[in-house]
C-alpha positions, -999 to 999 in steps of 0.1 A, spaced: 272 -115 145 290 -130 176 287 -97 194 250 -95 187 245 -131 199 264 -125 231 244 -93 238 212 -111 232 221 -139 256 232 -114 283 200 -92 279 177 -122 279 195 -138 308 192 -106 329 155 -103 320 148 -140 330 168 -136 362 147 -105 371 115 -124 364 126 -153 385 132 -132 415 101 -109 418 106 -103 455 139 -86 450 132 -67 417 104 -41 415 77 -46 389 86 -14 371 121 -26 366 109 -58 350 85 -39 328 113 -15 317 135 -45 310 110 -60 286 96 -29 270 127 -7 272 147 -22 244 117 -21 220 109 15 229 145 26 225 146 9 191 114 26 180 127 59 192 160 55 173 145 40 142 112 59 138 109 90 161 143 104 156 143 101 118 109 116 116 119 146 137 151 150 117 133 148 84 108 175 95 137 197 107 156 192 74 126 202 53 130 238 64 165 241 49 179 243 14 192 215 -7 225 212 12 210 218 47 230 249 54 205 277 48 172 281 66 144 287 40 113 282 61 83 270 41 98 275 7 102 238 0 65 232 8 54 262 -13 75 248 -42 60 214 -38 25 228 -44 32 256 -68 57 243 -94 41 224 -124 65 195 -121 55 188 -85 18 194 -93 20 166 -118 35 144 -90 6 153 -66 -19 147 -94 -5 113 -101 -5 104 -64 -42 115 -61 -50 94 -92 -34 63 -77 -52 68 -43 -85 72 -61 -83 43 -85 -63 16 -68 -84 11 -35 -117 16 -53 -110 -9 -82 -90 -34 -62 -118 -36 -36 -145 -37 -62 -128 -66 -81 -120 -84 -49 -156 -81 -37 -172 -92 -69 -148 -122 -72 -154 -132 -36 -192 -132 -42 -190 -151 -74 -168 -179 -61 -184 -181 -27 -195 -217 -19 -187 -229 -54 -172 -263 -62 -137 -248 -71 -137 -221 -45 -103 -228 -30 -86 -231 -64 -102 -200 -77 -92 -180 -46 -57 -193 -47 -54 -182 -83 -63 -145 -76 -43 -145 -44 -10 -156 -61 1 -121 -71 3 -112 -34 32 -136 -31 52 -117 -56 73 -87 -46 63 -54 -61 96 -53 -79 91 -88 -93 55 -79 -104 68 -47 -120 94 -67 -141 67 -91 -152 44 -63 -163 73 -45 -181 75 -76 -203 37 -75 -208 39 -39 -219 71 -44 -240 70 -23 -272 86 -28 -306 82 -12 -340 53 -25 -361 79 -40 -385 93 -63 -358 78 -92 -340 62 -82 -307 75 -98 -275 51 -80 -251 18 -98 -246 -3 -66 -246 11 -54 -280 9 -89 -294 -28 -89 -287 -31 -55 -304 -13 -67 -334 -34 -98 -335 -65 -76 -336 -51 -57 -365 -41 -26 -345 -8 -8 -342 15 -15 -312 12 10 -284 39 24 -261 20 17 -228 47 31 -205 56 62 -225 24 79 -237 11 102 -210 -13 104 -192 -25 68 -199 8 54 -189 -2 61 -153 -33 40 -157 -13 11 -170 11 14 -139 -19 15 -116 -32 -17 -131 -2 -35 -117 -10 -26 -81 -47 -34 -86 -37 -68 -99 -17 -74 -67 -42 -59 -42 -73 -75 -55 -62 -108 -39 -59 -91 -5 -93 -75 -9 -109 -108 -19 -94 -127 10 -107 -102 37 -141 -97 21 -146 -134 15 -141 -141 52 -165 -113 60 -191 -127 37 -189 -161 53 -194 -145 87 -228 -132 77 -254 -151 99 -274 -177 79 -307 -165 95 -302 -131 79 -297 -146 45 -326 -170 49 -349 -142 60 -339 -121 30 -346 -150 7 -380 -155 23 -387 -118 16 -380 -124 -21 -345 -110 -23 -320 -126 -47 -292 -119 -70 -282 -82 -72 -308 -72 -46 -293 -97 -21 -259 -83 -28 -270 -47 -24 -293 -49 6 -278 -78 26 -242 -85 16 -227 -50 13 -243 -36 45 -233 -67 65 -196 -64 55 -193 -26 56 -167 -26 84 -145 -50 64 -150 -29 33 -138 2 51 -108 -16 65 -98 -30 31 -102 4 14 -81 23 39 -54 -4 41 -50 -4 3 -51 34 3 -22 35 28 -2 10 6 -10 31 -25 2 63 -9 36 48 -3 39 32 -38 74 34 -50 87 1 -64 63 -1 -93 70 35 -106 108 32 -100 111 -2 -117 89 4 -147 95 40 -157 119 55 -131 93 83 -127 98 95 -163 72 103 -189 50 121 -163 45 90 -140 63 101 -108 45 100 -75 53 115 -41 74 85 -28 94 83 -60 99 120 -62 111 120 -26 138 94 -35 148 113 -67 151 147 -50 170 132 -20 194 107 -36 195 115 -73 194 153 -75 209 159 -41 181 183 -29 178 171 7 155 199 17 129 193 -10 131 155 -5 125 160 32 95 183 25 80 157 2 85 130 29 67 151 54 38 158 30 35 121 25 35 115 62 8 141 69 -14 126 42 -10 90 56 -18 100 92 -56 107 88 -60 74 69 -42 55 96 -63 70 124 -95 63 105 -84 27 98 -77 22 135 -111 35 145 -128 12 120 -109 -18 133 -120 -10 168 -156 -5 156 -156 -39 139 -142 -55 171 -170 -39 191 -196 -52 167 -182 -87 170 
């Protein structure tokens, strides 16, 4: 810690000294002093690991034998990995769509109501919980016990109260994936509500008044005025949640460990690399995940620029 503090003081002192004497120090040197450390950190922390992972994906489990594209072929051909890809696709399809839908509907319903702030804070609270913490909470909600014993899980207690048999929410495939997905929807709905609520409030009043004069109200107002007006925000929310969903790991790892047919790409990458010791397959899965995320990131950046131009 002391060494880090001393280095920080020395570097910042050199930078400030260079800025204080612009006549003696070239501009490019000042720029390099400010941007250089950050660029070096990015290269060491992001670029090098990415290139190293891509290189490792062409080798076998211990990294000693070159196998070409065999790891990638295995990832798309073997049934166990096909289940992983199917689960990931299911997550990406359901979480952004449903989280955005619930967030949008909630934002419209509570907009300009008497208890708007309290209602928004209530749905936004899950965003303050870590994914691991939320997973532990929902593990208790889904807790299963035999019908002869008292249920401690809220979900099964409700089923028993309705006269139904308790259900193993985290074991029975394929519905266990849906119950895991519900956790991330519960968390991300608050994010969607916050962004979309701000976009709704930014709709000009004259547009709303003109639509009301034309006889639009209720669902028609929502369909023809609200949704088209906030389209850029909708796209940003959908793509942002999609990127979060593609990288989902904590929920699956904490609640099921990837067992019972619930593994996704990020969890399988961890299992192959650090549990089964198959570094080549783990690296290939990481590269596949990276390639899937890139188009979503590019599209998200373009939509953000488009929304800024509209403003």
